[in-house]
C-alpha positions as CSV (number, residue, x, y, z in Angstrom):
1,Q,-169.3,85.5,70.7
2,V,-172.2,83.8,68.7
3,Q,-175.4,82.2,70.3
4,L,-176.7,79.3,68.1
5,V,-180.4,77.4,69.1
6,E,-181.0,74.1,67.6
7,S,-184.4,73.1,67.6
8,G,-186.1,69.9,65.4
9,G,-184.6,66.8,67.5
10,R,-187.0,64.9,68.5
11,L,-188.2,60.4,68.3
12,V,-188.9,58.7,64.6
13,Q,-188.7,55.9,63.0
14,A,-186.7,54.1,60.8
15,G,-187.1,55.5,57.3
16,G,-188.8,58.7,58.8
17,S,-188.2,62.4,58.4
18,L,-186.8,65.5,60.2
19,R,-186.2,68.8,60.2
20,L,-183.3,70.5,62.3
21,S,-183.4,74.2,62.6
22,C,-180.2,75.9,64.0
23,V,-180.4,79.9,65.0
24,A,-177.9,82.2,65.4
25,S,-177.7,85.1,66.9
26,G,-175.6,87.6,69.5
27,R,-172.2,89.6,68.6
28,T,-172.0,87.2,64.9
29,Y,-169.5,87.4,62.3
30,S,-169.0,89.4,59.5
31,T,-169.2,86.2,57.6
32,Y,-169.4,83.2,58.9
33,A,-169.8,79.3,57.6
34,M,-172.1,77.0,59.8
35,A,-172.4,73.0,60.4
36,W,-174.0,70.1,62.0
37,F,-171.8,67.7,64.2
38,R,-173.3,65.0,66.0
39,Q,-171.9,62.7,69.1
40,A,-174.0,59.5,69.5
41,A,-173.5,57.9,73.3
42,G,-169.7,57.0,73.5
43,K,-168.5,57.8,70.9
44,E,-166.8,60.8,69.4
45,R,-168.2,64.0,67.8
46,E,-167.8,63.9,64.3
47,F,-169.4,66.1,61.0
48,V,-172.0,66.0,59.3
49,A,-172.8,69.2,57.3
50,A,-172.0,72.4,56.2
51,I,-172.7,75.8,54.5
52,N,-170.8,78.7,53.5
53,W,-171.6,81.8,53.7
54,S,-173.1,82.5,50.4
55,G,-175.6,78.9,51.4
56,G,-174.5,77.8,47.6
57,T,-172.3,75.3,48.6
58,A,-172.5,72.5,51.1
59,T,-170.7,69.7,52.2
60,F,-171.8,66.3,53.7
61,A,-170.1,63.3,55.4
62,D,-170.1,60.5,53.0
63,S,-172.6,58.7,55.7
64,V,-175.0,61.2,55.0
65,K,-175.0,62.1,51.1
66,G,-178.2,61.0,49.7
67,R,-180.5,61.7,52.6
68,F,-179.6,64.5,53.9
69,T,-179.3,68.6,52.9
70,L,-178.3,71.6,54.0
71,S,-179.5,75.2,53.2
72,R,-179.2,78.6,54.6
73,D,-182.1,81.6,54.6
74,S,-181.1,84.4,53.0
75,G,-181.2,86.4,55.7
76,K,-178.1,83.8,56.9
77,N,-177.9,83.8,60.4
78,T,-180.3,79.9,60.2
79,V,-179.6,76.8,58.7
80,H,-181.7,73.9,58.4
81,L,-180.6,70.1,58.0
82,Q,-183.2,68.4,56.4
83,M,-182.7,64.1,57.6
84,N,-184.3,62.5,54.8
85,S,-184.5,58.5,55.1
86,L,-183.3,58.2,58.8
87,K,-181.0,55.2,60.0
88,P,-181.5,53.7,63.5
89,E,-177.1,54.7,63.4
90,D,-178.0,58.0,62.8
91,T,-179.2,58.7,66.6
92,A,-177.3,61.4,68.7
93,V,-177.4,64.9,69.5
94,Y,-176.7,67.3,67.1
95,Y,-175.2,69.9,67.3
96,C,-174.6,73.4,64.7
97,A,-171.4,75.3,65.0
98,A,-170.3,78.5,63.4
99,K,-166.7,79.0,62.2
100,R,-165.6,82.7,61.0
101,G,-164.9,82.9,57.4
102,A,-167.4,83.0,54.0
103,T,-165.4,79.6,53.3
104,L,-165.7,75.9,53.8
105,R,-161.8,75.9,53.8
106,G,-161.8,73.4,57.0
107,G,-165.4,73.0,57.1
108,S,-165.4,69.2,58.2
109,N,-163.0,69.7,61.1
110,L,-164.0,70.5,64.4
111,A,-161.3,72.3,66.1
112,S,-162.1,75.0,62.9
113,Y,-165.4,76.0,64.8
114,S,-165.8,78.1,67.6
115,D,-169.0,79.0,68.5
116,W,-171.3,76.1,69.5
117,G,-174.8,75.3,70.4
118,Q,-176.4,72.9,73.1
119,G,-177.4,70.3,71.2
120,T,-180.7,68.4,70.0
121,Q,-181.4,65.1,70.6
122,V,-182.5,62.8,67.5
123,T,-183.5,59.3,68.3
124,V,-184.1,56.9,65.5
125,S,-186.0,53.7,66.6
126,S,-185.6,50.8,64.1
């Protein structure tokens, strides 16, 4: 099982920036894609962004395109979600997830991911 630990969430003003990080450890797969999902109070968990094993390809939800970027360290076990131009509607608990495999096939589908972190709270004040 892969252990995922998120960090970086906090309170920030609208228009500000945050960087979330997620570190994978434990019995990681030989290759795995990683992603971020978020869940606002009273809402379903939704896809934010995903990155493939190599770190060369990332995909984003329409709601964050142009504002968020996702990168993966050369060691492959850490990903960083850079969030710029934050809006109050970005307020949510952000979860890191991992799925076996090198590609982003099914990357925006919550059901594709077998391993999840505990989440980190991001609050954007207006």
